[in-house]
C-alpha positions in Angstrom: 107.3 86.5 112.0 104.1 84.9 110.9 100.9 86.9 110.4 99.3 85.4 113.4 102.3 86.2 115.6 102.2 89.8 114.3 98.5 90.1 115.1 99.2 88.8 118.6 101.8 91.5 119.1 99.4 94.1 117.8 96.8 93.0 120.3 99.3 93.1 123.1 100.1 96.7 122.3 96.5 97.7 121.8 95.6 96.2 125.2 98.1 98.7 126.7 96.3 101.8 125.3 94.9 103.6 128.4 91.2 104.3 128.6 90.4 107.8 127.2 93.5 107.7 124.9 93.9 106.7 121.2 96.8 105.7 119.0 97.2 105.1 115.3 97.7 102.1 113.1 101.1 103.4 112.1 102.2 104.1 115.6 101.6 100.5 116.5 103.4 99.3 113.3 106.4 101.5 114.0 106.6 100.3 117.6 106.6 96.7 116.3 109.4 97.5 113.8 107.1 97.4 110.8 107.4 101.0 109.5 104.8 101.2 106.7 102.8 98.4 108.2 99.8 100.4 109.2 97.5 98.4 106.9 98.6 95.2 108.5 97.7 96.6 111.9 94.3 97.6 110.5 93.8 94.0 109.3 94.7 92.8 112.8 92.2 95.2 114.4 89.5 94.0 112.0 90.1 90.5 113.3 90.2 91.4 117.0 86.6 91.9 118.0 86.3 88.6 119.8 89.7 88.8 121.5 89.2 91.4 124.3 91.1 94.1 122.4 90.1 97.7 122.6 90.2 98.2 118.8 88.1 101.3 119.2 91.1 103.1 120.5 93.1 102.7 117.3 92.4 105.3 114.6 94.2 106.6 111.5 97.1 109.1 111.7 94.8 112.1 111.5 92.5 110.9 114.3 89.7 109.7 111.9 87.6 106.6 112.8 88.4 104.9 109.6 87.7 101.4 111.1 84.2 102.3 112.3 82.5 100.1 109.7 84.1 97.0 111.3 82.1 97.5 114.5 78.6 96.2 115.1 76.3 99.2 114.9 76.9 102.2 112.8 78.2 104.4 115.7 79.6 101.8 118.1 83.2 102.9 117.7 82.3 106.5 118.4 80.1 105.5 121.4 82.9 103.4 122.9 85.3 106.3 122.7 82.8 108.8 124.0 82.1 106.5 127.0 85.8 106.9 127.8 85.6 110.7 127.6 87.0 111.0 124.1 85.1 113.6 122.1 84.4 112.7 118.5 83.0 115.1 115.9 82.3 114.1 112.3 84.2 110.8 112.8 87.3 112.6 114.0 88.8 112.6 117.5 88.8 116.1 119.0 92.1 117.2 120.4 93.8 114.2 118.7 97.3 115.3 119.6 96.4 115.6 123.3 94.7 112.2 123.3 97.4 110.5 121.3 99.2 107.6 123.0 102.5 106.7 121.4 103.6 103.2 122.2 107.2 104.0 121.3 107.3 106.6 124.2 105.0 104.7 126.6 106.2 101.1 126.3 109.7 100.1 127.1 
């Protein structure tokens, strides 16, 4: 699979994340059969800002907003999540386990 094909598959999964929920780079990679491919998912998210992809809903495996510096404005990622009812404190999603959306369980 080419890099652009992989990115498109990442975007398809990210578009399925419900409002008010988050997932991790690794969860998307695992769903796509790329265990250990979290970094590649991160690269895809970094390239997604003009493609109608809710990249703000993808965080690291601990619920940290590690991709926040790729958004316009210093707190935009946090603001987008908070607009959806996701509480963020010190760049970390509060109740991460409760908010976590696992594509492996949710997508067939």
